[in-house]
C-alpha positions in Angstrom: 78.1 -116.2 -174.3 75.2 -113.8 -174.7 72.2 -114.7 -176.8 69.5 -112.5 -178.1 67.5 -111.4 -181.1 66.1 -108.2 -182.6 62.6 -107.9 -184.0 62.4 -105.1 -186.6 59.5 -102.8 -186.7 56.8 -103.3 -189.3 57.9 -100.0 -190.8 59.0 -99.7 -194.3 60.0 -96.1 -194.9 61.5 -93.0 -193.2 61.5 -89.8 -195.2 63.5 -86.8 -194.2 63.9 -83.3 -195.4 60.8 -83.2 -197.6 57.7 -80.9 -197.1 55.3 -82.8 -194.9 52.2 -82.2 -197.1 54.0 -83.4 -200.2 55.4 -86.5 -198.5 52.0 -87.3 -196.9 50.3 -87.3 -200.3 53.0 -89.4 -201.8 52.6 -91.9 -198.9 48.8 -92.0 -199.4 49.4 -92.6 -203.2 51.9 -95.3 -202.5 49.6 -97.2 -200.2 46.5 -96.7 -202.4 44.7 -94.9 -199.6 41.4 -93.3 -200.6 40.1 -92.2 -197.1 42.6 -90.6 -194.8 41.7 -89.7 -191.2 44.0 -87.1 -189.5 44.8 -87.3 -185.8 46.6 -84.3 -184.3 46.7 -81.9 -181.4 44.3 -78.9 -180.9 47.3 -76.5 -181.0 48.6 -77.7 -184.3 45.1 -77.9 -185.8 43.6 -74.7 -184.5 46.5 -72.4 -184.0 48.8 -73.1 -186.9 48.3 -73.7 -190.6 50.4 -76.9 -190.5 47.6 -79.3 -190.5 45.4 -77.3 -192.8 48.2 -77.4 -195.4 48.3 -81.2 -195.2 44.5 -81.5 -195.3 44.4 -79.3 -198.4 47.0 -81.4 -200.1 45.1 -84.6 -199.4 42.0 -83.0 -201.0 38.9 -85.3 -201.2 40.8 -88.2 -199.6 40.5 -86.4 -196.2 37.6 -87.9 -194.4 37.9 -86.3 -190.9 40.2 -84.9 -188.2 40.4 -85.8 -184.5 42.3 -83.2 -182.5 41.1 -84.1 -178.9 44.3 -85.9 -177.9 45.2 -85.5 -174.2 48.7 -85.6 -172.6 49.5 -89.0 -171.1 46.8 -90.5 -173.3 44.0 -91.2 -170.8 41.8 -94.1 -171.7 38.6 -92.0 -172.4 40.5 -90.0 -175.0 41.5 -93.2 -176.8 37.9 -94.4 -176.8 36.8 -91.0 -178.2 39.3 -91.3 -181.0 38.2 -94.8 -181.8 34.6 -93.7 -182.1 35.6 -90.8 -184.4 37.6 -93.2 -186.6 34.7 -95.7 -186.8 32.4 -92.9 -188.0 34.9 -91.8 -190.6 35.7 -95.3 -191.9 39.2 -94.5 -193.1 41.7 -96.8 -194.8 44.7 -94.9 -193.4 45.4 -92.6 -190.4 47.8 -89.7 -190.8 49.1 -88.7 -187.4 50.6 -85.2 -187.2 52.2 -84.5 -183.8 54.3 -86.0 -181.1 54.0 -88.8 -178.6 50.5 -87.9 -177.3 48.9 -88.1 -180.7 51.0 -91.1 -181.8 50.2 -93.1 -178.7 46.6 -92.2 -178.9 46.5 -93.8 -182.4 48.5 -96.9 -181.3 46.1 -97.7 -178.5 43.1 -96.6 -180.7 44.2 -99.2 -183.3 44.2 -101.9 -180.6 40.7 -100.8 -179.6 39.5 -101.0 -183.2 41.2 -104.4 -183.8 39.4 -105.9 -180.8 36.1 -103.8 -180.8 36.9 -102.2 -177.5 34.3 -99.5 -176.8 34.8 -98.6 -173.2 37.8 -97.4 -171.1 37.4 -100.5 -168.9 37.7 -102.7 -172.0 41.3 -101.6 -172.5 42.3 -103.4 -169.3 42.6 -106.7 -171.2 45.1 -105.4 -173.7 48.0 -103.7 -171.9 51.3 -105.3 -171.0 51.6 -106.7 -167.5 54.3 -108.1 -165.3 53.7 -111.6 -164.1 54.4 -112.7 -160.5 57.6 -114.3 -161.6 58.8 -111.1 -163.2 58.1 -112.2 -166.8 56.0 -110.1 -169.1 52.5 -110.8 -170.2 52.1 -109.4 -173.7 48.6 -109.8 -175.1 48.2 -111.2 -178.6 47.0 -108.1 -180.5 45.4 -108.7 -183.8 46.3 -106.5 -186.9 44.2 -103.3 -186.9 41.9 -102.5 -189.8 44.4 -99.9 -191.1 47.8 -98.4 -190.4 49.1 -95.0 -189.4 51.7 -92.8 -191.1 53.3 -90.2 -188.9 54.5 -86.7 -189.5 56.7 -86.2 -186.4 56.8 -82.9 -184.5 58.7 -83.8 -181.3 61.8 -85.9 -180.4 60.4 -88.6 -178.0 60.6 -91.2 -180.9 57.1 -92.6 -180.3 56.9 -92.9 -184.1 59.8 -95.4 -184.0 58.2 -98.0 -181.8 55.1 -100.3 -181.7 54.8 -99.5 -178.0 52.4 -96.9 -176.6 51.5 -95.6 -173.2 48.0 -95.0 -172.0 46.9 -93.8 -168.5 44.1 -95.4 -166.5 42.7 -92.4 -164.6 41.0 -94.7 -162.1 44.2 -96.5 -161.0 46.4 -93.5 -161.7 48.8 -95.7 -163.6 50.2 -95.6 -167.1 50.1 -98.9 -168.9 52.0 -100.1 -171.9 50.3 -101.4 -175.1 52.1 -103.0 -178.0 51.2 -104.6 -181.3 53.2 -105.4 -184.4 51.1 -103.2 -186.7 50.0 -100.3 -184.4 53.1 -98.2 -184.9 53.9 -96.1 -187.8 54.1 -97.8 -191.2 56.1 -94.8 -192.5 57.5 -91.7 -190.8 58.0 -88.2 -192.3 60.7 -86.0 -190.7 60.1 -82.5 -191.9 62.1 -80.0 -189.8 60.0 -77.1 -191.1 56.8 -78.3 -189.4 58.6 -78.6 -186.1 59.0 -74.9 -185.8 55.5 -74.9 -184.5 56.5 -77.1 -181.6 56.7 -75.2 -178.3 60.4 -74.8 -177.2 59.8 -76.5 -173.9 58.3 -79.5 -175.7 61.0 -79.7 -178.3 63.8 -79.5 -175.8 62.3 -81.8 -173.2 61.4 -84.5 -175.7 64.9 -84.4 -176.9 66.0 -85.3 -173.4 63.5 -88.1 -173.6 65.4 -89.2 -176.7 68.7 -89.0 -174.8 67.0 -91.1 -172.1 66.2 -93.8 -174.7 69.8 -93.8 -175.8 71.3 -93.9 -172.3 69.0 -96.6 -170.9 69.4 -98.6 -174.2 73.2 -98.6 -173.8 72.9 -99.5 -170.1 70.3 -102.2 -170.6 70.6 -105.5 -168.7 70.1 -107.2 -172.0 72.1 -105.2 -174.5 72.1 -105.4 -178.3 74.9 -104.5 -180.6 72.4 -102.6 -182.9 71.0 -100.6 -180.0 74.5 -99.8 -178.8 75.5 -98.4 -182.2 72.3 -96.4 -182.8 72.3 -95.1 -179.3 75.8 -93.8 -179.5 75.1 -92.1 -182.8 72.0 -90.5 -181.3 74.0 -89.1 -178.4 76.6 -87.7 -180.8 74.0 -86.0 -182.9 72.1 -84.6 -179.9 75.2 -83.3 -178.3 75.9 -81.0 -181.2 72.4 -80.3 -182.7 70.3 -79.8 -179.6 72.1 -76.8 -178.2 72.1 -75.4 -181.7 68.3 -75.5 -181.9 68.1 -74.0 -178.5 70.3 -71.1 -179.6 68.6 -70.7 -183.0 65.1 -72.3 -183.3 65.1 -71.5 -187.0 68.1 -73.7 -187.7 66.4 -76.3 -189.8 69.6 -78.3 -190.4 70.1 -78.7 -186.7 66.4 -79.5 -186.2 66.7 -82.3 -188.8 69.8 -83.7 -187.1 67.7 -83.8 -183.8 64.9 -85.6 -185.6 67.4 -88.1 -186.9 68.9 -88.5 -183.5 65.5 -89.3 -182.1 65.2 -91.9 -184.8 68.5 -93.5 -183.8 67.6 -93.4 -180.1 64.2 -95.0 -180.8 65.6 -98.2 -182.1 65.8 -99.5 -178.5 62.2 -98.9 -177.5 60.7 -102.3 -176.5 63.7 -104.0 -178.1 65.9 -103.9 -175.0 64.7 -103.5 -171.4 65.1 -99.9 -170.1 65.6 -98.8 -166.5 64.3 -96.6 -163.7 64.4 -93.3 -165.4 61.7 -94.5 -167.8 59.9 -96.5 -165.1 59.8 -93.9 -162.4 59.0 -91.3 -165.1 55.9 -93.3 -166.0 54.7 -93.2 -162.4 55.5 -89.5 -162.0 53.5 -88.7 -165.1 50.5 -90.8 -164.0 50.4 -89.3 -160.5 51.4 -85.7 -161.1 50.7 -85.0 -164.8 54.4 -84.1 -165.5 55.2 -84.7 -169.1 57.6 -87.6 -169.9 60.1 -85.2 -171.4 60.3 -83.3 -168.1 60.5 -86.6 -166.1 63.6 -87.5 -168.1 65.1 -84.0 -167.6 64.8 -84.5 -163.9 65.3 -88.2 -163.2 67.9 -89.4 -165.8 71.1 -88.0 -164.2 70.1 -89.4 -160.7 69.3 -92.8 -162.1 72.6 -92.9 -164.0 74.5 -92.1 -160.7 72.5 -94.9 -158.9 73.4 -97.3 -161.7 77.1 -96.4 -162.1 78.4 -99.3 -160.1 76.7 -101.7 -162.6 77.1 -99.7 -165.8 80.6 -98.1 -165.5 81.8 -99.4 -168.9 78.6 -98.2 -170.7 78.7 -94.8 -169.0 82.3 -94.3 -170.1 81.1 -94.7 -173.7 78.2 -92.3 -173.1 80.6 -89.7 -171.7 82.8 -90.1 -174.8 79.8 -89.7 -177.2 78.9 -86.5 -175.3 82.4 -85.1 -175.5 83.0 -85.3 -171.7 86.8 -85.6 -171.2 86.4 -86.3 -167.5 84.4 -89.5 -168.2 81.5 -88.4 -166.0 78.5 -89.4 -168.1 75.8 -88.4 -165.6 77.6 -85.0 -165.2 77.7 -84.6 -169.0 74.0 -85.4 -169.3 73.2 -83.0 -166.4 75.2 -80.2 -168.0 73.5 -80.7 -171.4 70.1 -80.6 -169.8 71.0 -77.7 -167.6 72.0 -75.6 -170.7 68.6 -76.0 -172.2 66.7 -74.0 -169.6 64.3 -76.8 -168.7 63.3 -77.9 -165.2 65.9 -80.1 -163.5 64.2 -80.6 -160.0 60.8 -81.9 -159.0 60.3 -78.9 -156.8 60.6 -76.7 -159.9 57.3 -78.3 -161.2 55.5 -78.1 -157.9 55.7 -81.8 -157.0 54.6 -82.4 -153.4 56.9 -84.7 -151.5 53.7 -86.1 -149.9 53.1 -87.8 -153.3 56.3 -89.8 -153.1 54.7 -92.9 -151.6 52.1 -93.1 -154.4 54.7 -92.5 -157.0 57.0 -95.1 -155.5 54.2 -97.7 -155.3 53.3 -97.2 -158.9 57.0 -97.3 -160.0 57.6 -100.6 -158.3 55.0 -102.2 -160.5 56.6 -100.8 -163.7 58.3 -103.3 -166.0 61.3 -101.0 -166.5 61.9 -100.3 -162.8 62.0 -104.1 -162.5 64.8 -104.3 -165.2 66.9 -101.4 -163.8 70.6 -102.4 -163.9 71.0 -101.9 -160.1 67.9 -103.2 -158.5 65.4 -101.0 -156.7 64.4 -103.4 -154.0 61.7 -101.4 -152.3 59.8 -98.2 -152.0 62.6 -96.6 -149.9 65.0 -97.0 -152.8 62.6 -95.2 -155.2 61.9 -92.5 -152.6 65.6 -92.0 -152.3 65.9 -91.2 -156.0 62.8 -89.0 -155.8 64.4 -87.1 -152.8 67.6 -86.6 -154.8 65.6 -85.3 -157.7 63.4 -83.0 -155.5 
C-alpha cells in the first residue's frame, strides 16, 4: 500500500480574467500593504506600458522598481535585487513577469530572511542531495514580506515555493525553497500576456507540459497531481495551438494560464525526472532557456522511461487525444507544431559540452529520481545525443 502526503502552498488566492492593475490594487488593499516594490523584466518595464499601468494604479504605494532580472537567475542578480529591496523598505513585492522574475524574488526573499549579502552566502541555503540520496532542505525562515505575482508566462513558477538560481562559478543551477517565498496570490490576466514574446509563451507552455508529464510519471505519485496534470494536458492540447494560430485569442490564452496552474501543482510536491534534471544542467552550461530544454528533451526522456511508465504514458496519450497511444509521439507532434526548436543543434549546442552537461545532470536531484535510472554519464550522453 502506498503512503504519502501533500503539503499545500502558502497561497490563498488565484484571480483570473481580471485586469492586472485592478487586481493588483485590490490585493494590496486586502493585505494592508502601504509600500509596494515592483520586480519585473527590462522588456516589460521599458518597452511596454504594462508595468507603468500597474505602477500608476498603485499610486503613492509604489516605492520602487527592480527590472534587472537575468535569465537563469544568477546569484549576483539576486543579491542586487535584495539590495534594492532593502533600500526601498517595502511591505509587499509585486512581481510582474515569468519564471526569471519570480525565481529572482523567491531567492531574494531567502537572502533577506537570512541577511545574505554576497553571492557566496547563498551557498548555505540551496537544496542539496546527501550521499545516501536523501535531500538536504535548509530551514528557511519566513521572509520580511511576501510576493504577489502577475504572471506573464506558462512555466508555473508562481505556483511553487521552489526557485532555481545559477551559481556562475560552478556553472550549476541550484534549487531553493521556503514555505513563504512563493506567491501569496497569483493574478492571471491574459491581456497582459500579449506582450510576452511568442517564443517565450510557447516554450514555457511546453515547460508546463513537462511539469504535467513528469508529475504523472513520478516515482512517488499523488492522486491530486495525477488529476491536475491530466487536466493541464487536456487544456494545453486545445488552447496552446489556438494561441499559436491567433495570439490575440484571450480566451485561449486564459486556458493556457489555467493549464499552467494545474500543471504547477506537482512542483516540489512529487519528484520529477530527467527532462527537468538534464534541462537544469543544459541551462546552466549553455544558457538555453528551460522552456527550450523541455521542448528538446521531454520526448526523448519519455521514450527512455517508457518501460517503467507505460501505464502513465497511456493516460498522457489519451489526454492529448492520441489514438495510437504513443504519448512521446503526441508530445513531439504538439511541440513540433509550435515552430520552436526541437534539437540541440538548432540552438548551437556543441557536442563537446556534453561531458560537462552530463556531470552536472548526475548531481541533479531530479535526475536521481528519474523513473528509469540514469546510472552514469554515458546514459545522460545517450539522451543528449538523441536530442542533438
